[in-house]
C-alpha positions in Angstrom: 0.0 0.0 0.0 1.3 3.5 -0.9 2.4 5.7 2.0 1.1 9.2 2.3 4.4 10.7 1.0 3.9 8.5 -2.1 0.6 9.9 -3.1 0.5 13.4 -1.4 -0.2 16.0 -4.1 -0.6 13.4 -6.8 -3.5 15.3 -8.3 -1.8 18.6 -8.3 0.4 20.2 -11.0 2.7 21.5 -8.3 6.4 22.5 -8.3 7.5 18.9 -8.6 5.4 18.4 -11.7 6.5 21.7 -13.2 10.1 20.8 -12.8 9.6 17.4 -14.4 7.4 18.5 -17.3 8.7 22.0 -18.3 12.1 22.9 -19.8 14.5 24.7 -17.5 13.9 28.1 -19.1 10.1 27.8 -19.1 10.2 26.6 -15.4 12.4 29.5 -14.3 10.3 32.1 -16.1 7.1 30.7 -14.5 8.7 30.6 -11.1 9.7 34.3 -11.5 6.0 35.1 -12.2 4.9 33.1 -9.2 7.5 34.3 -6.7 8.1 37.9 -7.8 5.0 38.8 -9.7 6.8 39.2 -13.0 4.6 39.5 -16.2 3.8 36.1 -17.8 5.2 35.6 -21.3 2.7 34.2 -23.8 5.2 31.6 -25.0 5.5 30.4 -21.4 1.7 30.1 -21.2 1.6 27.9 -24.3 4.3 25.6 -23.0 2.7 25.4 -19.5 -0.7 24.6 -21.1 0.7 21.8 -23.2 2.5 20.2 -20.3 -0.4 20.7 -18.0 -2.8 19.0 -20.5 -0.5 16.0 -21.0 -0.1 15.6 -17.3 -3.8 15.8 -16.7 -4.8 13.4 -19.6 -2.3 10.9 -18.3 -4.2 10.9 -15.1 -7.6 10.3 -16.7 -8.7 13.9 -17.2 -10.9 14.6 -20.2 -12.0 18.2 -19.4 -10.7 21.4 -18.0 -12.3 24.2 -16.1 -11.5 27.7 -14.9 -12.2 27.2 -11.1 -13.2 30.5 -9.5 -14.9 31.9 -6.4 -17.8 34.2 -7.3 -19.7 36.3 -4.7 -22.1 33.4 -4.0 -19.6 32.2 -1.3 -19.0 28.9 -3.0 -16.9 27.9 -6.0 -18.0 27.8 -9.7 -16.8 25.9 -12.7 -17.7 25.4 -16.4 -16.2 22.2 -18.0 -14.8 22.1 -21.5 -13.3 19.0 -23.0 -9.8 18.9 -24.4 -11.0 17.4 -27.7 -10.5 19.3 -31.0 -11.6 17.9 -34.4 -8.9 16.2 -36.5 -8.9 16.2 -40.4 -9.5 12.5 -40.6 -12.7 12.8 -38.6 -11.2 11.8 -35.3 -10.2 14.1 -32.4 -7.0 15.3 -30.8 -6.5 16.4 -27.2 -5.6 20.0 -27.3 -5.2 22.9 -24.8 -3.6 26.3 -25.6 -2.0 29.0 -23.6 -4.9 31.3 -24.5 -7.4 28.8 -23.0 -5.2 28.5 -19.9 -4.9 32.2 -19.4 -8.5 33.4 -20.1 -12.0 32.0 -19.9 -15.4 33.7 -20.6 -18.2 32.7 -18.2 -21.5 34.5 -18.2 -21.0 37.4 -15.7 -24.7 38.4 -15.6 -25.7 35.1 -13.9 -23.6 35.7 -10.8 -24.2 38.2 -8.0 -22.9 41.6 -9.0 -24.7 44.1 -6.8 -25.5 46.2 -9.8 -22.1 46.0 -11.4 -23.6 44.1 -14.4 -27.0 44.2 -15.9 -28.7 41.1 -17.1 -28.1 42.0 -20.8 -24.4 42.7 -20.0 -23.3 39.1 -20.0 -19.6 39.1 -20.8 -17.1 38.3 -18.0 -13.6 36.9 -17.8 -11.7 34.4 -15.7 -7.9 34.9 -15.5 -5.4 32.2 -14.5 -3.8 32.6 -11.0 -0.4 31.0 -11.5 0.4 31.4 -7.8 -2.2 28.7 -7.0 -1.5 25.2 -8.4 -3.9 23.5 -10.9 -5.4 20.2 -9.7 -7.5 17.3 -10.9 -10.9 16.7 -9.5 -12.7 13.7 -10.9 -11.9 13.8 -14.6 -11.5 17.6 -14.8 -8.3 19.7 -14.6 -9.2 22.6 -12.4 -7.3 25.9 -13.0 -7.6 28.4 -10.2 -8.6 31.8 -11.6 -9.8 35.3 -10.8 -13.2 36.5 -12.1 -14.0 40.0 -13.4 -16.5 41.8 -15.5 -16.2 43.2 -19.0 -15.3 46.5 -17.4 -12.6 45.0 -15.2 -14.5 45.1 -11.9 -13.8 42.2 -9.6 -16.8 39.8 -9.4 -15.1 37.3 -7.1 -13.4 37.0 -3.7 -9.9 36.0 -5.1 -9.1 39.2 -7.0 -9.5 41.6 -4.0 -7.6 39.0 -1.9 -4.6 39.0 -4.3 -4.8 42.8 -4.4 -4.7 43.0 -0.6 -1.7 40.6 -0.4 0.1 42.8 -2.9 -0.8 46.0 -0.9 0.6 44.5 2.3 3.7 43.2 0.5 4.4 46.7 -1.0 4.2 48.4 2.4 6.0 45.7 4.4 8.9 45.8 2.0 9.3 49.6 2.7 9.5 48.9 6.4 12.0 46.0 6.0 14.2 48.2 3.8 14.4 50.7 6.7 15.6 47.9 8.9 18.3 47.0 6.4 16.7 43.8 5.1 17.8 44.2 1.5 17.8 40.5 0.7 14.0 40.1 1.0 12.2 40.1 -2.3 8.6 39.8 -1.1 6.4 39.5 2.0 3.5 37.1 2.1 0.7 36.5 4.6 0.0 32.9 5.6 -3.2 31.3 6.9 -4.2 28.1 8.6 -8.0 27.9 8.9 -9.4 25.4 11.4 -12.7 24.0 10.1 -15.5 22.9 12.4 -18.4 20.8 11.2 -21.2 18.4 12.2 -21.9 14.9 10.9 -25.5 13.5 10.9 -27.0 10.3 9.4 -28.1 10.9 5.8 -31.4 9.0 6.3 -32.4 11.4 9.2 -31.2 14.5 7.3 -33.5 13.7 4.4 -36.6 13.7 6.7 -36.0 17.3 7.8 -37.0 20.1 5.3 -35.2 22.7 7.4 -31.9 20.9 7.0 -32.4 20.3 3.3 -33.5 23.9 2.5 -31.5 26.0 5.0 -28.7 23.8 6.4 -29.9 24.3 10.0 -32.7 23.1 12.2 -35.5 25.6 12.6 -37.4 23.5 15.1 -36.1 21.2 17.8 -36.6 20.6 21.5 -33.5 20.0 23.6 -32.7 16.3 24.2 -32.2 15.1 27.8 -28.5 15.2 27.2 -26.5 17.8 25.1 -22.9 18.9 25.7 -23.3 19.3 29.5 -20.9 16.6 30.4 -18.1 17.8 28.1 -17.5 14.1 27.2 -17.5 14.6 23.5 -14.6 17.1 23.3 -11.4 15.3 22.4 -13.2 12.1 23.1 -12.7 8.7 21.4 -13.6 9.1 17.8 -16.4 6.7 16.8 -15.5 4.0 14.2 -17.9 5.4 11.6 -16.5 8.9 12.0 -12.9 7.7 12.1 -13.5 5.9 8.7 -14.9 9.1 7.3 -11.9 11.1 8.6 -9.5 8.6 7.1 -11.1 8.9 3.6 -11.3 12.6 3.9 -7.6 12.9 4.8 -6.7 10.7 1.8 -8.7 12.8 -0.6 -7.3 16.1 0.8 -3.8 14.8 0.7 -4.1 13.8 -2.9 -4.9 17.5 -3.6 -1.9 18.7 -1.7 -4.0 20.0 1.2 -2.1 19.8 4.4 -4.8 18.3 6.7 -3.0 17.9 10.0 -5.3 17.7 13.1 -8.6 16.0 13.6 -10.7 15.6 16.8 -14.2 15.7 18.3 -15.4 19.2 19.2 -17.5 20.3 22.1 -21.0 19.5 20.8 -22.3 16.0 20.1 -21.7 15.1 16.5 -19.3 18.0 16.0 -15.7 17.7 14.8 -12.8 19.7 13.6 -10.1 19.6 11.0 -7.1 21.8 11.0 -4.4 22.2 8.3 -0.8 23.4 8.4 -0.9 27.0 7.3 0.2 28.2 3.9 0.1 31.3 1.6 -3.2 33.1 2.0 -4.6 32.7 -1.5 -3.6 29.0 -1.6 -5.1 28.5 1.9 -8.3 30.1 0.6 -8.5 27.8 -2.4 -7.7 24.8 -0.1 -10.4 25.7 2.4 -13.1 26.0 -0.3 -12.0 22.6 -1.6 -11.9 21.2 1.9 -15.6 22.1 2.5 -16.6 20.6 -0.8 -14.8 17.4 -0.2 -16.0 17.1 3.3 -19.6 16.9 2.0 -18.7 14.5 -0.9 -16.9 12.1 1.4 -19.7 12.2 4.0 -22.2 11.1 1.3 -20.1 7.9 0.7 -20.4 7.0 4.4 -24.1 7.6 4.5 -23.6 10.9 6.4 -24.2 14.5 5.8 -21.7 17.2 6.7 -23.3 20.3 8.1 -21.3 23.5 7.7 -23.9 25.9 9.0 -22.7 28.2 11.8 -25.5 27.2 14.1 -27.2 24.0 12.9 -28.6 23.2 16.4 -30.0 25.5 19.0 -28.8 24.9 22.6 -25.4 23.4 21.6 -22.3 25.0 20.3 -22.2 26.2 16.7 -19.3 25.9 14.3 -16.6 28.4 13.6 -13.5 28.7 11.5 -10.4 30.0 13.3 -8.2 32.0 10.9 -4.6 31.7 12.0 -2.8 34.6 10.3 0.9 35.5 10.1 3.3 37.5 7.9 6.6 36.1 6.6 9.4 37.0 4.2 10.4 34.9 1.3 13.7 34.3 3.2 11.7 32.4 5.9 11.5 35.1 8.6 8.2 35.2 10.5 7.6 38.9 11.2 5.3 38.1 14.0 7.7 35.9 15.9 8.9 37.8 19.1 12.1 35.8 19.4 13.8 35.2 22.7 13.9 38.9 23.7 10.8 40.6 22.2 11.5 43.8 24.2 14.7 44.3 22.2 13.2 43.1 18.9 12.2 46.5 17.3 11.2 45.1 14.0 8.8 42.6 15.7 7.4 45.4 17.9 6.7 47.6 14.9 4.8 44.9 13.0 2.9 44.0 16.2 1.9 47.6 16.6 0.9 47.8 13.0 -1.6 44.9 13.6 -2.9 46.5 16.8 -3.4 49.8 15.1 -5.1 48.1 12.1 -7.5 46.1 14.3 -8.5 49.2 16.3 -8.8 51.5 13.3 -10.8 49.0 11.2 -12.6 46.9 13.8 -15.8 47.5 11.9 -14.3 46.0 8.7 -13.3 42.9 10.6 -16.8 42.5 12.0 -18.3 43.1 8.5 -15.9 40.4 7.0 -17.6 37.7 9.1 -21.2 39.0 8.9 -23.8 36.5 7.7 -27.3 35.5 8.8 -25.8 32.2 10.1 -23.0 33.7 12.0 -25.3 36.2 13.7 -26.7 33.2 15.7 -23.2 32.3 16.9 -21.3 35.4 17.8 -21.8 36.5 21.4 -22.9 33.1 22.7 -20.7 31.3 25.1 -19.2 29.3 22.3 -17.7 32.0 20.1 -16.2 35.4 20.5 -18.5 38.4 21.1 -19.4 40.7 18.2 -17.1 43.3 19.8 -13.6 43.0 18.4 -10.7 43.1 20.8 -7.1 41.8 20.9 -5.5 39.3 23.4 -1.8 39.6 23.7 -1.0 37.8 26.9 0.8 39.0 30.0 4.4 39.1 28.5 3.6 41.3 25.5 1.2 43.5 27.6 4.1 44.0 30.1 6.4 44.9 27.3 4.0 47.4 25.8 3.3 49.0 29.2 7.0 49.4 29.8 7.5 51.1 26.4 4.5 53.4 26.9 5.7 54.5 30.4 9.4 54.5 29.5 10.2 52.1 32.3 12.6 49.1 32.3 11.1 45.8 31.4 12.0 43.2 33.9 11.0 40.2 31.8 8.9 37.2 32.5 10.6 34.3 34.1 10.0 30.9 32.6 8.3 28.5 35.1 9.2 24.9 35.0 6.1 22.7 35.3 6.3 20.1 38.0 3.5 17.6 37.8 4.3 15.7 41.0 5.2 12.4 39.4 8.8 11.6 38.9 8.3 9.6 35.6 6.6 12.6 33.9 8.9 15.1 32.2 9.4 18.6 33.4 8.9 21.4 30.8 9.0 25.1 30.6 5.5 26.8 30.8 4.7 29.2 28.1 4.9 32.9 29.2 1.4 33.5 27.8 -1.9 31.6 28.4 -4.5 31.0 25.6 -7.7 33.0 25.6 -10.5 31.1 23.8 -13.0 34.0 24.3 -10.9 36.6 22.4 -11.9 37.5 18.8 -8.3 38.2 17.9 -5.7 36.5 19.9 -1.9 36.4 19.7 -0.8 32.7 19.9 3.0 32.9 19.9 3.9 33.8 16.3 0.6 34.5 14.7 -2.8 35.9 15.3 -5.9 33.7 15.6 -9.0 35.5 14.2 -11.8 33.5 15.8 -15.0 35.2 14.6 -15.4 33.5 11.2 -18.4 31.2 10.7 -17.8 27.7 9.6 -19.3 28.2 6.1 -17.6 31.5 5.4 -15.0 31.9 2.7 -11.8 33.0 4.5 -11.1 35.4 1.7 -13.2 38.3 3.1 -11.6 38.3 6.5 -8.1 38.1 5.1 -8.8 40.9 2.5 -9.8 43.3 5.3 -7.0 42.2 7.6 -4.3 42.5 4.9 -5.6 45.9 3.8 -5.8 47.3 7.3 -2.3 46.2 8.2 -1.0 47.6 4.9 -2.5 50.9 5.9 -0.7 50.9 9.2 2.6 50.0 7.6 2.1 52.8 5.0 1.6 55.4 7.7 4.7 54.1 9.5 6.8 54.0 6.4 5.8 57.5 5.3 6.9 58.9 8.7 10.1 56.8 9.1 11.4 57.3 5.6 11.6 61.0 6.2 12.9 60.9 9.8 16.2 62.6 10.7 16.8 60.0 13.5 15.4 56.6 12.6 15.8 55.1 16.1 14.2 58.0 17.9 11.3 58.1 15.4 10.8 54.4 15.7 10.6 54.5 19.5 8.2 57.4 19.4 6.0 55.8 16.9 5.7 52.5 18.8 5.0 54.4 22.0 2.4 56.5 20.3 0.7 53.5 18.8 0.4 51.8 22.2 -1.0 54.9 23.8 -3.5 55.6 21.0 -4.7 52.1 20.5 -4.5 50.3 23.9 -8.3 50.4 24.2 -8.5 47.4 21.7 -6.3 45.3 24.0 -8.1 43.0 26.5 -6.8 39.9 28.2 -9.9 39.0 30.2 -13.1 37.1 29.7 -14.8 38.1 26.5 -18.0 36.3 27.5 -18.4 38.6 30.6 -21.3 41.0 30.2 -19.3 43.6 32.1 -16.7 43.5 29.4 -19.2 44.3 26.7 -20.4 47.3 28.8 -16.9 48.5 29.3 -15.9 48.0 25.7 -18.8 50.0 24.3 -19.5 52.6 27.0 -16.0 53.3 28.4 -13.6 52.3 25.6 -15.8 53.3 22.7 -15.4 50.1 20.7 -17.9 49.1 18.0 -20.7 46.6 18.9 -22.7 45.4 15.9 -24.7 42.3 16.9 -26.2 41.6 13.5 -25.5 41.9 9.8 -27.9 44.7 9.3 -26.2 46.6 12.1 -22.7 46.4 10.6 -22.9 46.0 6.8 -23.8 49.6 6.0 -20.5 50.7 7.6 -18.6 49.1 4.8 -19.3 52.4 2.9 -18.2 54.7 5.7 -15.7 57.2 4.3 -12.7 56.0 6.3 -13.2 52.5 5.0 -13.8 53.5 1.4 -10.8 55.8 1.5 -8.5 53.1 2.9 -9.6 50.3 0.6 -9.5 52.4 -2.6 -6.2 54.0 -1.6 -4.6 50.5 -1.6 -6.5 49.5 -4.8 -8.1 46.6 -3.0 -11.6 47.6 -4.1 -13.0 50.4 -6.2 -15.9 52.4 -4.9 -18.4 50.6 -7.2 -17.0 47.2 -6.1 -17.6 48.2 -2.4 -21.1 49.4 -3.2 -21.9 46.2 -5.0 -20.6 44.0 -2.1 -22.6 45.9 0.5 -25.7 45.3 -1.6 -24.9 41.7 -2.2 -24.3 40.9 1.5 -27.5 42.6 2.6 -29.4 40.8 -0.2 -27.9 37.4 0.9 -28.9 38.1 4.5 -32.5 38.9 3.5 -32.9 35.9 1.2 -31.4 33.5 3.7 -33.7 34.5 6.5 -36.8 34.7 4.3 -36.1 31.1 3.0 -35.8 30.0 6.7 -39.0 31.8 7.6 -40.9 30.3 4.7 -39.6 26.9 5.5 -40.9 27.3 9.1 -44.3 28.2 7.8 -44.3 25.2 5.5 -43.2 22.8 8.2 -45.6 24.2 10.8 -48.7 23.9 8.5 -47.9 20.7 6.7 -46.1 18.6 9.4 -46.2 20.0 13.0 -49.9 21.0 13.2 -51.2 17.8 11.6 -49.1 15.7 13.9 -50.1 17.4 17.1 -53.8 17.4 16.0 -53.6 13.7 15.2 -52.1 12.9 18.6 -54.7 15.0 20.4 -57.5 13.4 18.5 -56.2 9.9 19.3 -55.9 10.9 23.0 -59.5 12.0 22.9 -60.7 8.9 21.2 -58.7 6.8 23.7 -60.2 8.7 26.6 -63.7 8.2 25.3 -63.2 4.4 24.9 -61.7 4.3 28.4 -64.8 6.0 29.9 -67.1 3.8 27.9 -65.5 0.8 29.6 -64.9 2.4 33.0 -67.6 5.1 33.4 -66.1 6.3 36.7 -62.6 6.9 35.1 -61.8 10.6 35.3 -59.3 10.6 32.5 -57.6 13.6 34.1 -54.2 13.0 32.4 -55.8 12.7 28.9 -58.1 15.7 29.4 -55.3 17.9 30.8 -52.9 17.0 28.0 -55.6 17.4 25.3 -56.4 20.9 26.6 -52.7 21.8 26.6 -52.2 20.4 23.1 -55.3 22.2 21.9 -54.0 25.5 23.3 -50.6 25.0 21.7 -52.0 24.1 18.3 -54.0 27.4 18.4 -50.9 29.2 19.2 -48.8 27.5 16.5 -51.5 28.4 14.0 -51.7 32.0 15.1 -47.9 32.5 15.2 -47.5 30.8 11.8 -50.0 33.2 10.3 -48.2 36.1 11.9 -44.9 34.9 10.5 -46.4 34.4 7.1 -47.7 38.0 7.1 -44.3 39.3 8.1 -42.7 37.4 5.2 -45.1 39.0 2.8 -44.5 42.5 4.2 -40.7 42.0 4.0 -40.9 40.9 0.4 -42.6 44.1 -0.4 -39.7 46.2 0.8 -37.4 47.0 -2.2 -34.4 48.7 -0.4 -32.1 46.0 0.9 -30.9 47.9 4.0 -34.5 48.7 5.0 -35.6 45.1 4.3 -32.7 43.7 6.4 -33.7 45.9 9.3 -37.3 44.8 9.0 -36.3 41.2 8.9 -34.1 41.7 12.0 -36.8 43.5 14.0 -40.0 41.7 12.8 -39.3 38.4 11.0 -36.7 36.9 13.3 -38.6 37.6 16.5 -41.7 35.9 15.0 -39.6 33.0 14.0 -38.3 32.6 17.5 -41.9 32.9 18.9 -43.2 30.2 16.6 -40.3 27.9 17.4 -40.8 28.3 21.1 -44.3 27.0 21.1 -43.6 24.3 18.5 -40.7 23.0 20.5 -42.9 22.9 23.6 -45.5 20.9 21.6 -42.7 18.4 20.6 -41.8 17.9 24.3 -45.3 16.6 25.1 -46.2 14.9 21.9 -45.7 11.1 21.7 -42.5 10.3 19.8 -44.2 8.1 17.3 -46.4 11.0 16.2 -43.6 13.6 15.7 -43.2 14.1 12.0 -39.4 14.4 11.7 -36.2 13.2 13.5 -35.6 14.9 16.9 -32.4 16.6 18.2 -31.6 13.4 20.1 -31.9 11.4 16.9 -29.6 13.8 15.0 -27.0 14.5 17.6 -26.5 11.0 18.8 -27.5 9.1 15.6 -24.0 8.4 14.3 -22.8 5.3 16.1 
């Protein structure tokens, strides 16, 4: 049997394959494009296309596709075969550099937020040579960017690449000031931890809410949930272990560095974490990971749920975005080293991140805003909607010393003694971990923990890269003109700490007192929902910064604000309509049938035993009757709110109405329906319960 190292990346046209299949000159030219951003020579494109086609056909591929990430939040692909007609009536397998570099999907059929009208159909996909092509099934997938006929970005990758270039440009200016002349480029790297649920497919197919919305809209709590903490890091069930083994194999074939797997906190919840890699590649890999998770689950008779909150009452699923900055020479710019107090370069980059997060905390909140994530943020399972940074005691001590011009005494390393001679002693980290922080420093990187499990990581990293690029630009502008670099550097670090320390918080992010302090004392933003935060995308400071670094144009920002609000509205209205459908067609008939059978049973009982009081039956019938009336009333009220919402044309106004009117009515209907479930005989309930779903995988 092949080992992992034998087949890892076997379906990827990676650097190994490029070396083996391209001439030395072509390979070097392509590497220069990938590594340094040099312009791609058309002759190189033709040679790469021919080699790529031969490699793919040898592995069974018959088609190719430009694989891109439109503003739907998922990936898109249109397949074309390699075949071309031959003079003798047969076919030849052909693929040109032109076909590699450019494709033309229909741009009017994807969300554009007004950038494209229906009759303006032309759009382009452009090859991203920095992300390796791969084979999926029998199709060669070529990672691409997607833009309109007018050049506006209609995808998530183009702004991401722009943001990476913006940060690279400004970071290189800073490194030059520190004498780092050997560095050719600076890249951000990401490792996204992915949480998910697995439920039996046969149970999933009996629930309209899971099918239509990805989450349960009804469901009474089972007798046991996550109270015992016995699922977290627990023994992985054989069926789940088999799924994870197949998932790893499929991911490894595609060169995705799946590293860690374990049970998460909630029953049926699990996590996969990769080794981190360059941000645009990590984004591609995470999109592929989510797709393959669901495909592999189907082979095991399971369904993989990626919704941020598929079950009320238990933890939802997030995606922790581990973000760092490194040079092409291998230096991690967020690594403190042994003496961070004396590491001025590290301190300046650290301050750039602190300033960026404080100045653009609203953009980071906007980057993770979805209808699904609104259910998760602020609960005791995810960070609050208020953005703050955790640095730990050592770095906080260093920053305090710099701000106050006092000596830093350092943090002594403590040796852990566990009281058993056979167990090894080891040095304790100088900083604890804070799982309640939205943005936590974890040794040599920052962990942005607010993303929802189904989110593309592109949006968060676009905003993070751009905001840090802005901080670095401000620093470089000042330092390049300074008479005394050392003095200017010290003053700038000190000023950043003083001006932005309000964003630093090492305490419990779940504490209500912190939210009060953050908003009322420190003046931090608190946007609990998508309608609250999304309009701030178009605030002048945000538009100015993002356009200054050419990450977005004004029209692109306006389109994204419109698209995100539209997505929010459509998502919630589909959920609300599904609730109405389930209540009228499944829940009400089931409860009525149970009440009628109870009444018939009580009548028979009294006919046989006239003196029987039937107190239990009569009491329960009365209770069920009252609840069915309430379910019917609340269903009608929700239906009316849906109709009213659909009549509102402005997306911002519609989203606020949905937040204030539709969602509360959904909650009200759910409360009474869940109460009815708790007293209705199990055999009458029309769809699988929470207990069935959460504990159904054995």
